[in-house]
Legacy VTK file of the C-alpha trace (Angstrom):
# vtk DataFile Version 3.0
C-alpha trace
ASCII
DATASET POLYDATA
POINTS 140 float
32.934 -5.271 -7.845
30.125 -7.079 -7.555
27.976 -7.611 -5.122
24.314 -7.845 -3.478
22.238 -4.602 -2.660
19.125 -5.106 -0.239
16.455 -1.965 -0.962
14.404 -1.388 1.875
11.202 0.857 2.134
11.386 3.562 4.619
8.483 2.994 7.286
7.181 5.647 9.660
6.398 4.464 12.857
7.038 3.453 16.780
8.814 0.984 17.951
7.406 -1.583 19.911
9.069 -0.808 23.383
8.308 2.826 22.855
4.572 1.939 22.355
4.673 -0.857 25.211
6.607 1.576 27.688
3.745 4.040 27.494
1.326 0.763 28.264
-0.388 1.601 25.144
0.072 -1.828 23.394
-3.458 -2.306 22.566
-5.551 -5.311 21.057
-4.977 -4.283 17.396
-0.902 -4.199 18.332
-1.052 -7.943 19.863
-3.493 -8.840 16.925
-0.659 -8.009 14.463
1.843 -9.600 16.587
0.013 -13.100 16.632
-0.415 -12.832 12.799
3.671 -12.333 12.576
4.260 -15.030 14.848
1.848 -17.549 12.813
3.283 -16.430 9.522
6.867 -17.392 10.548
5.809 -20.208 12.328
4.020 -21.620 9.485
7.210 -21.110 7.559
9.470 -22.826 10.286
11.465 -19.545 10.385
12.508 -17.223 12.815
14.038 -13.672 13.127
15.552 -11.092 15.481
12.004 -10.157 17.464
13.617 -7.926 20.009
11.980 -4.817 21.441
13.886 -2.478 19.102
13.235 -4.093 15.630
9.870 -4.148 15.304
8.068 -0.806 14.347
4.538 -0.610 14.247
2.966 0.737 10.797
-0.374 2.304 11.926
-1.286 3.035 8.257
-1.346 -0.854 7.328
-2.178 -2.147 11.101
1.715 -4.455 11.005
4.709 -4.929 12.546
7.410 -4.159 10.434
10.767 -5.897 11.037
13.360 -3.159 10.911
16.469 -5.566 11.411
15.450 -9.210 11.333
18.908 -10.570 11.315
18.274 -13.217 8.674
15.134 -15.683 8.239
16.587 -18.630 9.657
15.131 -21.939 9.674
14.335 -22.429 13.361
11.795 -24.364 15.939
8.665 -22.734 17.107
10.108 -21.524 20.229
12.590 -19.574 18.385
9.955 -17.133 17.425
7.886 -17.634 20.477
10.371 -17.721 23.066
11.270 -13.896 21.881
7.739 -12.684 21.879
6.433 -14.844 25.611
9.653 -13.998 27.290
9.272 -12.804 30.932
10.999 -9.481 29.815
8.414 -9.213 26.850
5.290 -9.928 29.169
5.987 -7.933 31.446
6.916 -4.950 29.343
3.864 -5.481 26.664
1.389 -6.405 29.689
0.507 -8.977 27.222
-1.533 -11.981 28.593
0.607 -15.144 27.033
-2.270 -17.354 27.806
-4.533 -14.954 24.792
-1.749 -15.251 22.842
-1.391 -18.922 22.356
-5.012 -18.999 22.210
-5.244 -16.544 19.187
-2.280 -18.341 17.665
-3.943 -21.544 17.863
-6.973 -20.113 16.122
-5.003 -18.415 13.491
-2.727 -21.583 12.953
-5.620 -24.112 13.390
-5.309 -26.479 16.525
-4.555 -29.490 13.673
-1.783 -27.734 11.637
1.898 -29.049 12.020
3.042 -25.569 13.030
0.333 -25.417 16.084
1.673 -28.668 17.348
5.381 -28.059 17.196
4.242 -25.068 19.249
2.745 -27.253 22.042
5.264 -30.108 21.366
8.745 -28.028 21.898
9.239 -25.867 24.270
12.870 -25.706 25.883
12.987 -23.740 28.987
10.854 -24.690 32.070
8.953 -21.049 31.766
7.508 -21.991 28.125
6.853 -25.536 29.329
4.928 -24.376 32.495
3.205 -21.759 30.018
1.924 -24.328 27.622
0.884 -26.719 30.324
-1.410 -24.190 31.867
-2.527 -23.468 28.563
-3.587 -26.971 27.694
-4.691 -27.207 31.255
-7.033 -24.338 31.313
-8.581 -25.610 27.420
-8.810 -29.120 29.005
-6.362 -30.692 27.131
-3.683 -32.066 29.382
LINES 1 141
140 0 1 2 3 4 5 6 7 8 9 10 11 12 13 14 15 16 17 18 19 20 21 22 23 24 25 26 27 28 29 30 31 32 33 34 35 36 37 38 39 40 41 42 43 44 45 46 47 48 49 50 51 52 53 54 55 56 57 58 59 60 61 62 63 64 65 66 67 68 69 70 71 72 73 74 75 76 77 78 79 80 81 82 83 84 85 86 87 88 89 90 91 92 93 94 95 96 97 98 99 100 101 102 103 104 105 106 107 108 109 110 111 112 113 114 115 116 117 118 119 120 121 122 123 124 125 126 127 128 129 130 131 132 133 134 135 136 137 138 139
């Protein structure tokens, strides 16, 4: 039979869930998560970013997506809605405003990707987060 084969490298590391549960999600983890989000947003793609699908590669200081669920074309909040959900923020003890600030710096505030971030949140929680972020930055 003809078919496609996907070959994945083995990556040794810890899932984000385990790191966050111990309260050890540090600046290097958050920075790498911002990088991952920025890459997906710039490509206008989304993936399954649940807490079990991200593995920390300490050697490369990056998150590895171990079960992407496909890289479908998707809205900015398809990515950010997963990262900045109430559950994720609580589990990781991440500061969502600091995350958005770092993301704005990575993408560039004049970029189309950043404009999609601030212009397209669907849920009221995410709309409030963007509104508060912009208000704090004096850009409401």
